[in-house]
MIVODREN-530071 format. One record per atom (N, C-alpha, C): residue in one letter; z, y negated, x negated. Coordinates in steps of 0.1 Angstrom, whole numbers, plus 5000, padded with zeros to 4 digits. Each point is the difference from the previous one (the first is absolute). Example, Ala and Ser with C-alpha at 12.3 -4.5 7.8 and 13.67 -1.06 7.14 Angstrom:
A507850574868/A500049885009/A500049884991/S499349895004/S500049894991/S500849895008/
***
This chain:
X499850114990/X500249905011/X500049864991/X500950014990/X500049864991/X498749984991/X499350134998/X498849984991/X498849955012/X500050015010/X499449945011/X499949835005/X501650004997/X500449875001/X499449874988/X500250104988/X499649894990/X498650004998/X499250095005/X498649985005/X499549905006/X500749985011/X500049875009/X500249894995/X501549994997/X500049884992/X499349924988/X499450144991/X499149964992/X498849945006/X499450055010/X498949945007/X500449865005/X501149975009/X500149875001/X500149914992/X500850024988/X500049924988/X498749974993/X499150115001/X498949974994/X498949905010/X500250015014/X499249925007/X500749854998/X501249975002/X500449875004/X499949944982/X500250074989/X499949954989/X498350024995/X499249965011/X498650054994/X499849834996/X498550005001/X499349884992/X500049895009/X500350005014/X500449875008/X500949934995/X501350064998/X501549944997/X499549954985/X499850094991/X500249954988/X499149874997/X498750005005/X499349925001/X500749835006/X500750075011/X500949855007/X500949964991/X500850074995/X501149964990/X499449944989/X499050054994/X499349944989/X499549865001/X499450005014/X499049895004/X501149885001/X501250055009/X501049875005/X500649934982/X499750094993/X501149984986/X498949904994/X498650054998/X498849924995/X499949875010/X500050005011/X499949885009/X500849884996/X501350075001/X501249914997/X500149944987/X499450114989/X500049914986/X499249894997/X498750015009/X499149924999/X500449865008/X500350005011/X500449915009/X501249914993/X501050084993/X501249914993/X499649994985/X499050024997/X499449964988/X500950064989/X500050134997/X500450094992/X501749984998/X500749965010/X501249985002/X501150094987/X499450145000/X501050074993/X500149964986/X498449944994/X500049954988/X500649864996/X499649955009/X500249834998/X501749955002/X500650105009/X501249975003/X501250095000/X499550124990/X501050104996/X501249944991/X499849894992/X501249944992/X500849965009/X499549925010/X501049915009/X500950115006/X499450125004/X500450095010/X501250064993/X499950034989/X501050044991/X501249894997/X499649885001/X501049924998/X500749945014/X499250055010/X500849955016/X501150135001/X499650134993/X500750125004/X501449974995/X500649934990/X501050004996/X500549835006/X499449925004/X500349885002/X500249955017/X501350035005/X499949985015/X500049845002/X499750015017/X499849845002/X501449955005/X500449914999/X501249935000/X500649985017/X499049975009/X500350005014/X499050125007/X499650104994/X499350115008/X500750035010/X499850075009/X500650095014/X499850124997/X500950125004/X499950105000/X500950104996/X500050125000/X501350124999/X500350024985/X498750014990/X500250034986/X499149914993/X500449994985/X498949934992/X498950064999/X499049934993/X498550034998/X500050164993/X500849974988/X500250104991/X500550135008/X500949995008/X500750115007/X498950025011/X499349945006/X499050075008/X498850064996/X499749954986/X499150074990/X500650144997/X501349994997/X500550124994/X500350135012/X500449925011/X499750085012/X498850075002/X498849935002/X498750045000/X499650114987/X500649964990/X499550104987/X500950135002/X501249975005/X500750165003/X499450085006/X499149925009/X499250125012/X498650054991/X499549874995/X498750024993/X500050124988/X501349964987/X499850054989/X501050135005/X499150145003/X500550105003/X499350134993/X500150125008/X499150114997/X498549984997/X499449885007/X498750024998/X499749924986/X501249954991/X499549984989/X500350124989/X500550085004/X500250104990/X499250145007/X500250055011/X499450095005/X498649965008/X499949945007/X498749945005/X498949974989/X500349924991/X499149974987/X499450184995/X501050084999/X499850114995/X499050105009/X500349975015/X499450095007/X498549925002/X500149875000/X498649955001/X498850064988/X500849984988/X499050084986/X499950105002/X500850085005/X499850185002/X498850015009/X499949925012/X499050045010/X498549914998/X500249904994/X498749894994/X499750004987/X501150054990/X499649974986/X500549914997/X499749964990/X500749844991/X499449885008/X498650025002/X499749875008/X500649965013/X500850085005/X501049965011/X500749874996/X500750014987/X500849904992/X499349885004/X498649994993/X499149904997/X500049925015/X499950075012/X499749975015/X501149945005/X501050064993/X501749965004/X500149874999/X499649964985/X500249864995/X499149895007/X498950045002/X498949915004/X500749965016/X500250095008/X500550005014/X501349904997/X500950034991/X501249904997/X499649874997/X498949964993/X499849894996/X499849905014/X498850075008/X499849925011/X501450005011/X500850124999/X500949995007/X501049915000/X500049944988/X500949904994/X499749855011/X498750015003/X499849845009/X500350085015/X499850125004/X500550055011/X501549985003/X500650034989/X501749985004/X500549844996/X499249954996/X500249875001/X499949935013/X499150035007/X499749965015/X501250055008/X500050144996/X501150055010/X501549904997/X500250004988/X501349945000/X500049845007/X498949934996/X499949885007/X500350005013/X499050075007/X500350015013/X501250065009/X500650084992/X501450055004/X500849875000/X500249924990/X500949885003/X499449885011/X498849984999/X499549905011/X500450055011/X499850125006/X500050045014/X501350095004/X500949984989/X501550065005/X500649945007/X501250055007/X501049955011/X501450024996/X500649915003/X501650004993/X500650005016/X500950125001/X500849965015/X501049944998/X500749995014/X501349944998/X501350034991/X499750134995/X501250044990/X499849984987/X498649944999/X499349984983/X499450144996/X499850075012/X499350124996/X498349984998/X499550024987/X498749994997/X499050115009/X499249995003/X498950085007/X498649954998/X499550104989/X498649974999/X499450124993/X498549994998/X499550114997/X498650025005/X499250084998/X498749985007/X499949995016/X500850085006/X500349985011/X500249885008/X500549884994/X500349885003/X498849904993/X499550024990/X498949924999/X498750055007/X499850135004/X499050045011/X500149915013/X501650015004/X500049955014/X500249855000/X500649954990/X500149854999/X498949934994/X499150074991/X498949924993/X498650045010/X499950135005/X498950015006/X500249975013/X501150045006/X500149945014/X500850115009/X500749985011/X500550095006/X499250115006/X498649985001/X499150095005/X499850114991/X500450004990/X500050094986/X501350084998/X500950005013/X501350044996/X499850175001/X499050035006/X500050164996/X499650054988/X499049934992/X499950044987/X501149974991/X501249915003/X501049994994/X500950105001/X500250065013/X500850155004/X499250134996/X498649984997/X499650124993/X500550004985/X499849854993/X500650034988/X501450035000/X501049945006/X501250035000/X500050165003/X499450045009/X500450165001/X499750094989/X498649974993/X499750064990/X500750004987/X500749875001/X500849944988/X501350065002/X500650025010/X501350135003/X499650144995/X498950045005/X499650134996/X499750014982/X499449924993/X499950004987/X501450024995/X500949915005/X501350024993/X500750135003/X499850055013/X500550135003/X499450134995/X498849995001/X499250124994/X499049994988/X500249884995/X498949964989/X500849964988/X500049874996/X500549964988/X501350015000/X500849965009/X501349985000/X501150144997/X499350105004/X501150125001/X499150154994/X499250085007/X499650104995/X499349994983/X499149894997/X499450004984/X501449964992/X500849965003/X501149964992/X500950094997/X500550085011/X501050094999/X499350134993/X499050035004/X499150114995/X499950004984/X499749855000/X499950014982/X501150014993/X501049945005/X501449994993/X500750164999/X499750065014/X500250154997/X499550054989/X498750004998/X499050084990/X500649924987/X500449894996/X500249984987/X501550064996/X500750005008/X501450055001/X499950164997/X499450055011/X499750154997/X499450034986/X498849934997/X499350014986/X501150014986/X500949895002/X501049984993/X501250114998/X500750015011/X501050085000/X499750175000/X499050035011/X499650145002/X498450034999/X499549984989/X498649994998/X499350155006/X500650104994/X500050145004/X500150075011/X500649915010/X500350035012/X501150145000/X501149974991/X500950134998/X501150005010/X500249875008/X501050015010/X499649955014/X499450085010/X499349975010/X500950055015/X499549945008/X500350015013/X499150035009/X500050065011/X498949995013/X500449915009/X498949905001/X500149915012/X498949985007/X500049955012/X498849985006/X498750094998/X500050114997/X499250114998/X499450004986/X500749954987/X499949974988/X501050014993/X499450034987/X501150024991/X500249844989/X501249975000/X500449854997/X500950034987/X499749934988/X501349994991/X501349915006/X501050064994/X501349945005/X500149854995/X499149964991/X500049864992/X499449915012/X498850045006/X499149955010/X501149965014/X500750115006/X501050005010/X501249904996/X500350014989/X501249894997/X499649864998/X499050004994/X499449864998/X499449935015/X499750095007/X499549975013/X501349925007/X501250125002/X501049965003/X500749844999/X500150004988/X500649884993/X499349895001/X498550005000/X499449885003/X499949975015/X500350075009/X500150005011/X501049915005/X501350044995/X501349944999/X499949854996/X499549994989/X499749864992/X499449915013/X498650075000/X499349895010/X500949965014/X500650125004/X500849965013/X500749914999/X500949984989/X501149924994/X499649865000/X498649974994/X499649874998/X499349955007/X499050065010/X499249925009/X500749945008/X501150015003/X501049925010/X499949854997/X500149964986/X500249864994/X499049915004/X499150025005/X498749905001/X499349934988/X499249895004/X499149984988/X500949914990/X501549945004/X500649954988/X500450084987/X500350145008/X500550104988/X498850074996/X499050025005/X498850074992/X499749894991/X499849885005/X499649884989/X500650004986/X501450005004/X500949994988/X500050124991/X500150125007/X499750124991/X498850004993/X499049985008/X498350014991/X500149884989/X500849885001/X500049924991/X500450054985/X500850095001/X500850064989/X498850124994/X500050125011/X499350094998/X498350024993/X499549885010/X498550014996/X499749974991/X500649884992/X499449954987/X500350134989/X501450025002/X500450104990/X499050135001/X499750055012/X499150145000/X498649944995/X499449915004/X498949944992/X499849994985/X501249944997/X499949984984/X500150134992/X500950075006/X500250174997/X498750084996/X499450005015/X498850084998/X498849944992/X499849845003/X498949984991/X500249994984/X501350044995/X500549994988/X499450144997/X500650115005/X499850114999/X498350044998/X499149945007/X498650015004/X499449934983/X500549904999/X499749924988/X499950104988/X501350044999/X500250104988/X499050115000/X499750055011/X498950125001/X498749934993/X499649875006/X498849954993/X499949974986/X501349934997/X499949974986/X499950114991/X501150115004/X500150114989/X498850095001/X498950005012/X498850035001/X498649924999/X500349884993/X499149875002/X498650084994/X499750094991/X498650044996/X499550075011/X500350055012/X499650045008/X499749925013/X500449874999/X500049905011/X498549965002/X499449984991/X498449965000/X499250115011/X500050124993/X499650145008/X500549965014/X501150005004/X500650025011/X499449895010/X500249854996/X499149915008/X498650045001/X499250034990/X498850035002/X499750115012/X500850114999/X500250095011/X500149945013/X500949905001/X500249985015/X499149895004/X499349904992/X498949945004/X498750085003/X499850094992/X498750105001/X499750085013/X501450055001/X500150105013/X500049915013/X500349874997/X500149935014/X498749995003/X498949994995/X498649985003/X499250135001/X500450094991/X499250144998/X500750135006/X501349975007/X500850125002/X500450064989/X500950145005/X500450074988/X500450155004/X500250074989/X500350135008/X501650005000/X500250045011/X501650045006/X500750114996/X501449985003/X500750144999/X499350115008/X500050124995/X499450105007/X498450024998/X499449894993/X498450034996/X499149935012/X500649945009/X499149935009/X499349864996/X499149965005/X499449884994/X500149895008/X500949924996/X500449875006/X499049915001/X499749945013/X499049915002/X500749864997/X499049874999/X500849884999/X500849945012/X499450075012/X500749965010/X501350055003/X500050114995/X501350084999/X501249934990/X499449944991/X501149954990/X499949875006/X499449915007/X500249895006/X501050015012/X499750125008/X500949985013/X501450074994/X500250084991/X501350024996/X500549924993/X499649884994/X500549894989/X500349895011/X499249985010/X500149905007/X501150015013/X500450145005/X500950055007/X501250004993/X500450074990/X500750004994/X500849894994/X499049884998/X500449864995/X500649915011/X499350065009/X500649915014/X501350055006/X500150124997/X501650105001/X500949914989/X499450004989/X501249954990/X500249855000/X499049915003/X500549864998/X500049945015/X499350085012/X500249955014/X499449895005/X498949954990/X499249885002/X499250015013/X500149925009/X499050055014/X500850085011/X501150044995/X500550095010/X500949915010/X500549874994/X500849955008/X501650005001/X500250084991/X501650054996/X500749884994/X499849984990/X500549894990/X500149875005/X499449955011/X500249895006/X501349995010/X500350125005/X501350025007/X501249954992/X500050054988/X501049964990/X499949844997/X498749974996/X499649874993/X500849895010/X499850045016/X500249905011/X501749975000/X500750104994/X501549944995/X500349904992/X499049984989/X500049924991/X500949845005/X500749944991/X500549895002/X498949884993/X499249965009/X498749924997/X499649945010/X499549884999/X499249935010/X498749964997/X499550044987/X498550004996/X499550165004/X498950035010/X499550124998/X499350044989/X499149894989/X499250014990/X501150084991/X501349944996/X500750044991/X500350134999/X500450065016/X500450155001/X498750074999/X498949955004/X498650044998/X499950074982/X500449914995/X499650014984/X501150124994/X501249985006/X501050104996/X499750125004/X499350015015/X499550145002/X499250084993/X499249894994/X498650074991/X500650054990/X501149954992/X500450074988/X500450155003/X500450025011/X500450155002/X498950074999/X498849985002/X498950104996/X499550024988/X500249884993/X499850004987/X500750134992/X501349945002/X501350064994/X499750185003/X499850025014/X499950155004/X499050064995/X498949955002/X498650084996/X499749974988/X499649874997/X499149974986/X500950034988/X501150005004/X501150024989/X500450135000/X501050035008/X500750145000/X498950125004/X499049995009/X499550145003/X498750004989/X499549864994/X499350074986/X500750034991/X501350004998/X500650074990/X500150125002/X500550055013/X500050135003/X498750084997/X499049945004/X498450064998/X499850034990/X500249884989/X499650034987/X500650104992/X501450025005/X500950124994/X499350135002/X499650005016/X499550125002/X498950054995/X498949905001/X498850034993/X499950044984/X501049934992/X500350014986/X500550144998/X501150025009/X500650164997/X498850125006/X498949965009/X499450075005/X500650115010/X501149955008/X500850095009/X499350005013/X499049925002/X499350015012/X499350135003/X499350064989/X499250094998/X500550155002/X501549995000/X500550135002/X500150055016/X499350095006/X499850025014/X501550045004/X500950074990/X501450075005/X500849865004/X499749884998/X501149885001/X499749955013/X500649945008/X499949895009/X500949905002/X499849885007/X500949915000/X500949954991/X501050005002/X501249944990/X499950104986/X499650115002/X500150124987/X498749944989/X498949935007/X499149934990/X500349924989/X501049885008/X500349904990/X501450034991/X500650095007/X501250084990/X499350054986/X498850085004/X499250074989/X500049894990/X499349915005/X499349894991/X501249924991/X501449965008/X500849984993/X500850074988/X500050155004/X500350094990/X499350024990/X498649985001/X499050004987/X499949864994/X500349895005/X499649914995/X501449904993/X501150045008/X501449924990/X500350094991/X500249894989/X500450094986/X501650045002/X500350045010/X501850055003/X499650155003/X501250065000/X500350145003/X499550005017/X499250115004/X499850045016/X500949955008/X501150054996/X501349965011/X500149845001/X499849924991/X500249885000/X498949935009/X498950044998/X498849965008/X500150025013/X500450125005/X500050055012/X501149935006/X501250004995/X501149935004/X499749855007/X499249934986/X499949865004/X498949975011/X498950105001/X499149995012/X500750005011/X501050115004/X500750045010/X500849895005/X500849934991/X500749885002/X499349905007/X498749944994/X499049925005/X499650025013/X499750135001/X499850055013/X500649985013/X501250054997/X501249995009/X500249855005/X500349914991/X500149865002/X498849955009/X498750024994/X498949965008/X500050025013/X500250165001/X500050045016/X501049965008/X501249994993/X501449945009/X499649885006/X499649914991/X499849875007/X499249985007/X498950064999/X498850015009/X500650055014/X500550115000/X500950045014/X500549905008/X500849904992/X500949915004/X499049885007/X499250004993/X499149875004/X499350025009/X499150125001/X499450045013/X500950045012/X500950015000/X501150015011/X500149855005/X500149924992/X500149875003/X498849945009/X498850044992/X498649975008/X499850095012/X500450115000/X499950095013/X500649945012/X501849954998/X500549955008/X499849855006/X499149924991/X499449885007/X499050035010/X499250104996/X498750045008/X500650045012/X501250085001/X500850065010/X500449875011/X500849924991/X500649905006/X498749905007/X499249994995/X498649925006/X499850075014/X499650145000/X499750065010/X500850035011/X501249974998/X501250045011/X500749885002/X499549884995/X500849875002/X501550014997/X500150064987/X501150004993/X501050085005/X499850125011/X500950055007/X500850124986/X501549975001/X500750054989/X499950155002/X500150055012/X499950145001/X499050084995/X498649945003/X498750064993/X500449984985/X500249874995/X500050014985/X500850104994/X501450045008/X501150114992/X499350125004/X498950065008/X499350085001/X499150064992/X499349884995/X499049984989/X500750044986/X501249944998/X500850004987/X500350144999/X500450105011/X500750145002/X498550084995/X499049955007/X498550094998/X500049994983/X499949884997/X499749954987/X500850114987/X501349985007/X501150094990/X499550164999/X499750025012/X499550165003/X498750024996/X499249894995/X498450054996/X500450034985/X501049904993/X500450004985/X500550165000/X500850045006/X500650145001/X498950104998/X499049995007/X498950115000/X499150004991/X499949874995/X498749974989/X499950104990/X501450064993/X499650084989/X499350135005/X499950035013/X499450125000/X498750005005/X499349865003/X498649995002/X499150044985/X498950065006/X498850004986/X499549894995/X499949984987/X499449884992/X498749965007/X499250085004/X498649965007/X500249935011/X500950105010/X500249945013/X500649865002/X500849984991/X501049874999/X498849914994/X499450014990/X499249864998/X498849995009/X499550115005/X498949995012/X500849925013/X501249995002/X500449965013/X500249854997/X500650014986/X500149844994/X499049925002/X498750044997/X498749925002/X499550015010/X500350085012/X499549985011/X500649855008/X501450014997/X500849895007/X499949884991/X499650014989/X499749874992/X498849945006/X498850085001/X499049945008/X499949975013/X500850045010/X500249965012/X500749874998/X500849984992/X501049884999/X499149884997/X498950034989/X499349914993/X499349935013/X499050065009/X499249945006/X500549895009/X500949985005/X500449895007/X500249894989/X500750024993/X500449904989/X498849954992/X499150064996/X498549954996/X499249925008/X500250045014/X499149945009/X500849855003/X501549995000/X500549875000/X499849914986/X500250074989/X499449914988/X498849954999/X498950055005/X498749925003/X499849945009/X500950015010/X499749925012/X500849864998/X501050034990/X501049834998/X499449964983/X498950074996/X499749954985/X499949865001/X499749905010/X499649885002/X501449914996/X501350065008/X500949994997/X500849964988/X499950144993/X500150034987/X499549894989/X498849995001/X499249914992/X500849865004/X500249955010/X500349875002/X501449974995/X500850115002/X501849984996/X499649974986/X499150094991/X500050004986/X499549884995/X498949945007/X499549864996/X501049915001/X500750005012/X500949885004/X501350004986/X500350144998/X501250004993/X499749954983/X498850064996/X499549944989/X499949835001/X499249935008/X499949895002/X501349924999/X500950045008/X501349955002/X500749984988/X500050114991/X500750004986/X499349954991/X498549994999/X499349974991/X500350024985/X500350154999/X500650064988/X501149974994/X500849945007/X501649964994/X500850105002/X499450135006/X501150105000/X500150094987/
***
């Protein structure tokens, strides 16, 4: 039965992540890049400056840096470790090239999302900030488009519950813990019709308890935790990847050549199948979107809570998230995997590919390399679970007019999804996540294109007002 379900899920995944959606995502990013005059190049320096410099009289619930870290806590996750490995295994090294290209144009998309999140957010009587795609669809495009906003909110809640927020993160954590503590499956238990390592079971239970204890804290607690954990885990992971690249510097030119060449010519994949350029592009764009979420509309939910009165400022800060997540961290992961050749081993999948690359590439004992990657993945995935719980709850709040009972019900389902996550198969997990990502992206991309005039005007007015004084 599970095999048949896997086939159905795969067929749906291939349909929704076909040429139309890939073209729509890329076209939106390219269009906004042109309309905004290469904002991701011309104003990247200012974006990093604004990231650390708060507005003195801005209104909101958290700092701009806190909002960014909340968004990064949800975006820097298993997509950076497991997702990159999966993309390269299925699409060849060229998938990394298309991932970076998609991220470059995605920076303009993320800028637009952050800008609109601030412009069209609302603040209720309690000072509770309400914002995100459902509000810029409803308030920006008009009440007649409320149905589109509700579609986004429905799929947004679904992405958190069945996609990025739970299954993929927990599954990757459980796999990493099992590979470290019980790689030979010496201690197993029968559950849900299969044999699982006790390490998997214990990791799942502990993670479920931790998530259950933290998700009650809301955006302030998530932001405070993220401001500490996100910079630490990003620096730790990038540092390890840099060590791999430096100690294998002679292999870097050939790895880069392989990445660029296979992006346009295809590549022999694991198992001997010939990968087409389209497969590399499809997997690269899909996993890139999964990783940095540009175009999905998730990050603006966190951006809306930032203490700022300038939509452009938060748009620029939001843009840095895609740069850090994909162009820096995913590239480091991909280079490490290509240099080590781990993607060519048909017996490896998911996090095991990246684990193999770290073991081969780091000049440390295998034990240290494995433990370091496991630690990074646990941090990455845990913060993503927390961030996406916040996103999902905001979507549910919008759908049910802040009904506390429904929100609590979603919270319980979310914790339950974390509990069963370790027992889902890797392929099924990633395919389900891809499907929900695609369905969530459509309403948001429509809104970005419809409101592009607003985005351009806000940008022009901001730069005219400040005249380079910022």
